[in-house]
C-alpha positions as a printed NumPy array, in Angstrom:
array([[  0.078,   0.297,   0.178],
       [  0.993,   3.31 ,  -0.795],
       [  2.436,   5.532,   1.985],
       [ -0.224,   8.374,   1.991],
       [ -0.483,  12.338,   3.894],
       [ -2.804,  13.276,   5.969],
       [ -3.778,  16.735,   4.827],
       [ -7.14 ,  18.438,   6.187],
       [ -8.202,  20.494,   2.945],
       [-10.829,  24.197,   2.62 ],
       [-11.903,  23.899,   0.127],
       [-15.949,  26.411,  -1.174],
       [-18.838,  24.983,  -0.969],
       [-19.882,  25.721,  -4.356],
       [-16.409,  23.995,  -5.195],
       [-16.516,  20.569,  -3.456],
       [-20.616,  20.324,  -4.627],
       [-19.225,  19.953,  -8.016],
       [-16.34 ,  17.901,  -7.79 ],
       [-18.625,  15.782,  -5.923],
       [-21.159,  15.621,  -8.825],
       [-18.256,  15.038, -11.443],
       [-16.418,  11.782,  -8.453],
       [-19.692,  10.498,  -9.194],
       [-20.571,  10.485, -12.686],
       [-16.481,   8.86 , -12.61 ],
       [-16.966,   6.312, -10.003],
       [-15.004,   7.849,  -8.08 ],
       [-14.891,   9.147,  -4.263],
       [-14.343,  12.939,  -4.324],
       [-10.882,  12.21 ,  -2.458],
       [ -9.921,  10.101,  -5.136],
       [-10.919,  12.577,  -8.028],
       [ -9.224,  15.446,  -6.366],
       [ -5.583,  13.029,  -6.728],
       [ -6.572,  11.541, -10.281],
       [ -6.562,  15.821, -10.931],
       [ -3.435,  16.36 ,  -8.788],
       [ -1.672,  13.293, -10.561],
       [ -2.754,  14.2  , -14.522],
       [ -1.644,  18.053, -13.631],
       [  1.565,  17.77 , -12.717],
       [  2.074,  14.704, -14.802],
       [  1.16 ,  17.283, -17.948],
       [  3.215,  19.585, -16.563],
       [  5.899,  17.399, -16.641],
       [  6.806,  17.732, -12.282],
       [  5.63 ,  13.661, -12.32 ],
       [  6.479,  10.995, -14.015],
       [  4.502,   8.861, -15.74 ],
       [  3.995,   5.831, -14.301],
       [  4.762,   1.803, -15.258],
       [  2.108,  -0.312, -17.031],
       [  0.118,  -1.43 , -13.841],
       [  1.31 ,   1.452, -11.983],
       [ -1.249,   3.635, -11.306],
       [ -3.275,   4.667,  -8.097],
       [ -6.235,   4.018,  -6.671],
       [ -9.058,   5.504,  -9.17 ],
       [ -7.747,   5.488, -11.868]])
């Protein structure tokens, strides 16, 4: 299991509600959706290397 950092997140209600709907559409939890979006953004900007085959994180 991957090492995880617990981090409280303060987020405005409208943004959370939109994330919750999107996560539901993608069959993910809100937490998994936020991780997915952050991971994809980091990969696109070259700040996180692409995973090896079979190495994707949770919710992918």
